[in-house]
C-alpha positions, 0 to 999 in steps of 0.5 A: 348647911351641914347640920345634924341635930338628931338626938340633941336636947333643946334646953337653952339657946346657949347650947346651940350655935348660930348655924344650928339656929339658922338651920332650925329657922330654915326648916321652920319656913319650909314647914310653914309653907307646907302647912299653909299649902296643905301639903301633908308632912307626917314624916315622924309617923309611928313615933310618940312624945310626951308633954310634961306640964307643971305650968299651964300654957295656951301657946306651948301646949297647942303648938306642941300638940298641933306640931306633933299631930302634923308630923304624925306623932302620937302625943300624950299630955300630962298636966300637974295632976297627972304625973307623980314626977317630983312627988312620989317619983324622982325626976331621975326615975320619971325620965328613965320610965318615960324614955323607954316609952316615948321618943321625946319628952317636953317639959314646961315648969319651974327649975332649969335643973329639972329639965336638965335632969330629964335630959341627963337620964331619959336617953331620948331628946328633951325639949324645954317648953319653959323654965324659970331661967329660959324659954328657948322655943319662944326664941325661935318663933321670935327670930322667925317673926323678926326675919319675916318682918325685916328680911334679916336678923343681923344688925337690928336693934332690939330693946327688951323692956321690963323684968330683964332677969326673967326667963324671957330677958335671959333668953332674948339676951342670949339669942340676940348675942348668938345671932348678931343683934344689938340687945338692950335691956331697958329696966330698973337696975334692980331688974337687970339680968345676972352679971355672969350671964351678961358677961357670957353674952358680951363674949358671944356678941363680940363673935357675932357682931352684936352688942349688949347694953343695959340701961335704966334710961327709957329714951336712950334704951328705945331710940332707934330700936327696930324691935320693942319687946316686953313681957308681963311684970309678974311671972307664973309661980311668983307670989301675989304680993310681988305685984305691988313692988313690981308695978312700982318698979316697972310702971314707967317702963310700960310700952306706950305710943311715946315709946314706939314713936321714939323707936325706929320708923318701922319698928315692931312691937313683940310680946310672948303672951299672955298680955295685960293690955286691958281689963278683960281678964280676971287678973287684969280686972283684979289689978285694976281694982286693987292698984288703979292701973288698967294697962300694965306692960303695954297699952292697948293702943300699942298692942292692937296697933299695926306695929304689933306682931304678937299673933304672928309670933304666936302662930310661929311657935307652931312652925318652929316647934315642928322644926325642933321636933323633926330635927331632933327626932328624924 
């Protein structure tokens, strides 16, 4: 496969062809094998990257730091209080400063236009660690996990349950369309994805052999699904007042034993994490006390079941991010 991604930004899956995505997946597998075999692979020694975080994260930060260190990169982490970006210094100026000091920039935060502006002015590769619209690094980890479990990607039935308008709903729909999966958004109509993006994905799916479907019907949406995927009901940065209305909208879309039994025989459960499957978190305990709901988007029974591959996904963030760093910097 002749693919050259050197110098290319990684801002959203829409920007990548199926061949380029496949290349990154194969590269990820190679790096995963090397990591597990203890084979040194510091191929990018002497280069440096910076991680700009306006939204905190466990998996994204650790994946980028470990991936960078394994590849021999110098890694600088800037949390929201460690940078003047957007406060005393414009995005444009920040990009031009950091682009002269670093070989690549990762951004995790809010608006998609911020990461797009960083890419426009930095003159080095910029990687999207998450914005309000898209979460491309998670997509590669999800695809790698699916292929590991099923031995293939194309033609599988993929159902996303929950807020289908958020960055995960958007990204999963695009990714399935690109890679020939049959995507179903199973959600209340109020939380269906943007119509313009749906139409774009439908056109992409026609070329890949996949399909796009939106439904409010849980039984219809989950019947025969090979993958059942969900995410938390309220995203980071949304106001606390949203919980009440979101719970009312989505409580019937919880992934539970009945949902998994309606899916295909060997279906898997996926979640990008963190998850509110019990009350062992501050927010989980607060929601239980305020709304009387002890499990939210997924029951603890499903989360801890043999069908759950959530920790495989989490590990695969590291391997796939390593592939992105190497492919765009080497």
